[in-house]
Structures are given as structure tokens and as C-alpha cells.
C-alpha positions as CSV (number, residue, x, y, z in Angstrom):
1,C,0.0,0.0,0.0
2,A,2.9,2.4,0.7
3,V,4.3,1.8,-2.8
4,A,0.9,2.5,-4.3
5,E,0.3,5.6,-2.2
6,A,3.6,7.0,-3.1
7,E,2.7,6.4,-6.8
8,R,5.9,4.5,-7.5
9,V,6.4,1.8,-10.1
10,P,4.5,-0.5,-10.6
11,F,1.5,1.5,-9.4
12,D,2.1,4.8,-11.1
13,I,-0.2,5.7,-14.0
14,A,2.0,6.0,-17.1
15,E,0.5,8.2,-19.8
16,A,3.1,8.0,-22.6
17,E,5.6,10.0,-20.6
18,A,8.2,10.0,-23.3
19,E,5.9,11.2,-26.0
20,L,4.2,14.0,-24.0
21,V,5.4,17.5,-24.8
22,E,2.6,19.3,-22.9
23,G,1.3,19.4,-19.4
24,W,2.5,20.7,-16.1
25,Q,5.9,19.0,-16.0
26,T,7.1,20.5,-19.2
27,E,7.0,24.0,-17.7
28,Y,9.3,23.1,-14.8
29,A,13.0,22.8,-15.2
30,G,16.0,23.2,-13.0
31,M,15.3,24.0,-9.3
32,K,11.5,23.7,-9.7
33,W,11.7,20.3,-11.2
34,G,14.2,19.3,-8.6
35,L,11.8,20.3,-5.8
36,I,9.0,18.3,-7.4
37,M,11.2,15.2,-7.5
38,L,12.3,15.9,-3.9
39,A,8.7,16.1,-2.8
40,D,8.0,12.8,-4.6
41,Y,10.9,11.0,-2.8
42,L,9.9,12.7,0.4
43,R,6.4,11.2,0.1
44,G,8.0,7.7,-0.4
45,Y,10.3,8.3,2.7
46,V,7.3,9.3,4.8
47,S,5.4,6.1,3.7
48,C,8.5,4.0,4.6
49,A,8.7,5.8,8.0
50,M,5.0,5.0,8.7
51,V,5.7,1.3,7.8
52,V,8.6,1.2,10.2
53,I,6.6,2.8,13.0
54,M,3.5,0.6,12.6
55,F,5.0,-2.7,11.7
56,L,8.7,-2.9,12.4
57,G,8.9,-1.6,16.0
58,G,9.9,2.0,15.2
59,W,13.2,2.9,16.9
60,L,13.6,-0.3,19.0
61,I,16.3,-2.8,18.2
62,P,14.8,-6.3,17.9
63,F,15.9,-8.8,20.6
64,A,18.0,-6.2,22.4
65,S,17.9,-5.3,26.1
66,S,16.3,-2.0,27.2
67,D,19.7,-0.5,28.0
68,L,20.8,-0.9,24.3
69,N,17.5,0.5,22.9
70,G,18.0,3.9,24.6
71,L,21.4,4.6,23.1
72,I,20.8,5.3,19.4
73,P,17.1,5.2,18.6
74,E,17.4,7.7,15.7
75,I,20.1,5.7,13.9
76,V,18.1,2.5,14.3
77,F,15.0,4.2,13.0
78,L,16.8,5.6,10.0
79,L,18.4,2.3,9.2
80,K,15.0,0.6,9.2
81,V,13.4,3.3,7.1
82,W,16.3,3.0,4.6
83,G,15.8,-0.7,4.5
84,V,12.2,-0.4,3.7
85,F,13.0,2.3,1.1
86,F,15.5,-0.1,-0.4
87,V,12.8,-2.8,-0.7
88,M,10.6,-0.2,-2.4
89,I,13.3,0.6,-4.9
90,M,13.9,-3.2,-5.5
91,I,10.1,-3.5,-6.2
92,R,10.4,-0.7,-8.7
93,G,13.3,-2.5,-10.5
94,A,11.8,-5.9,-10.5
95,L,8.2,-5.4,-11.5
96,A,6.7,-3.9,-14.7
97,R,4.1,-1.2,-14.6
98,V,0.5,-2.2,-14.0
99,R,-2.0,-1.1,-16.7
100,T,-4.9,1.1,-15.6
101,D,-7.5,-1.5,-16.4
102,Q,-5.6,-4.0,-14.2
103,I,-5.6,-1.6,-11.3
104,V,-9.4,-1.0,-11.7
105,N,-10.1,-4.7,-12.0
106,I,-8.1,-5.6,-8.9
107,G,-9.7,-2.7,-7.0
108,W,-13.3,-3.6,-7.7
109,K,-13.1,-7.4,-8.0
110,V,-10.6,-8.2,-5.2
111,F,-10.2,-5.4,-2.8
112,M,-13.8,-4.2,-2.6
113,P,-15.2,-7.6,-1.7
114,L,-12.3,-8.1,0.8
115,S,-13.1,-4.7,2.4
116,V,-16.8,-5.7,2.7
117,L,-15.8,-9.0,4.2
118,N,-13.5,-7.2,6.7
119,L,-16.3,-4.9,7.6
120,A,-18.6,-7.8,8.2
121,I,-16.1,-9.6,10.4
122,V,-15.5,-6.5,12.5
123,L,-19.3,-6.0,12.8
124,V,-19.8,-9.6,14.0
125,L,-17.0,-9.2,16.5
126,K,-18.3,-5.9,17.8
127,V,-21.9,-7.1,18.1
128,G,-20.7,-10.4,19.6
129,G,-19.0,-8.5,22.4
130,V,-15.4,-9.4,21.6
131,F,-14.4,-5.7,21.5
């Protein structure tokens, strides 16, 4: 989901980028274009940071004592974020772009029924008194 939200390959929508000579990106060059690309990579970095915080323990070192975890939390966090970002770049290099019709089909035919099923399960658990 982080790769798709950051609009990185394979989930970016390609519209004949090489052939286009119009649009908003043709009017930017130099520093403006650099800032646009910086914002794009910053969005990917923030996505990776959220993945690290939610799923990889944030700034804690796995299987380490509490004394060691207090020493260098920023370094540990950055290393984890860079590792997730490296995986994101490996995905970009390994997979081809997804066509628009494929994204729409998987969204409506797979993810929409799964989200309704998820909602039904949560509703049953909530009404059943589990939560």
C-alpha cells in the first residue's frame, strides 16, 4: 500500500511520458523540477517511516535489552526506514508497470469484496462482544 500511495512503479499511472510535450511537468526545469522530484521522494520516505513505526517496531532494536535500545534510537529508525525504502526501490526495479484496467479490476473485483468481508467480520466481532 505504501508503494501505491507514493505512486511508485508498478502503481504509477503512465500516460506515454516519453511522447508528451505538454502538461504541467514541461513547464518546470532546474530547481522547480528538482523540488517536485524531492517532494516525490519525500512522500516515499514518509510512507516508509510509517511502515517502520506501525509494523517494524519503530526505533527499538529487535531482541535487544532495554539499555541498548535507549542509546541510538534515531540511527536504528533511519536504518529501518532506509531498508524499507531499499525494498521499495527493488520492487520498482523488479516489476513492470500495471495497466490502468488491471488496477481498476483488482480494486473492484478483489479489494472491494475483501473490504466488505473485513467490515462484516468487525461488525460480527463488535456485536458479539469481543471488542
